[in-house]
N, C-alpha and C positions, 0 to 999 in steps of 0.2 A: 605029200608037197604043202597041204595048206599049213602044216605043222613048221613047216623051217621058213612061209611068208611071214608067219604070225610070230615067230622068234625074231627078225629078223627088222620086222616093224618094231615091234616092241622095242627092241633094242635103238631105232634110231628113235621114237619118241622119248627112252630116256637118256638118250645121249642130246637129243633137243630142250627139252627139260632142264636137265645140267646147264646148258650153256645160257636157257632165258634168265634161272635163277644166278648164276654168277654175272651174267648186264646188269639184273635188277640189284646184286649186294655191290657193286661197284656202283649204280648210282645215291644207293644208298651210303655208300660210306662216302662219297666226294658229298656228299650233301654234309652229310656229319661233320665231316673236317672245315668244310667251308664254313655252317654254324659259329666251327668250337676257334677257326678264326678271326671271327665276326666278333663275340663275346672278349674274348682276347683283347683286340683293339678296342673295343668301347671300355675294356678295364684299365687298361694302358691311360687312354685319354682321361677317363675320369677322374684315375689316379694323378697325372696331369695337375688338372684343373682343382681338385679339392684338398690334394695333399695328403689322401690319407689311400695307403696301399693297397691290394687286390684283397689279402686275407682280412684289414677291418670294415672291405666297402660289401662283406659277408658275414659279418659278425665275428669273427674270431681274433679279431685284434687280442682281446687279452689272454689267449691262448701266446699268440708272436711276444707280447709285452711281458711274460713271465709273474701275468696276476697268479692266474690259473696256477701254474707250477709252485710258483714259492708260498702260494697260499696253504699247501699243504705240508710244507715244511721236510720235504722227503733229499729235495735235489740237496747237494753241499754250496752250494752258491745260492740258497735260499736264506743266511743267516748272518 
């Protein structure tokens, strides 16, 4: 009789732990989504104020401008 009660308790504890994990995961994902939206909005506002795109703001401007690609002369439009 003790064996069936123990397995029932374990199932209940595992189900409760899974539910708690899912709630924590939802909370963390909600926070990450909000942080990403905030970062994007800040980037767009900065782009509007400075005239530099988000890619230029993070230092990848030469890649967008074609400088890095054309300096190797491997692309057909770099001639």
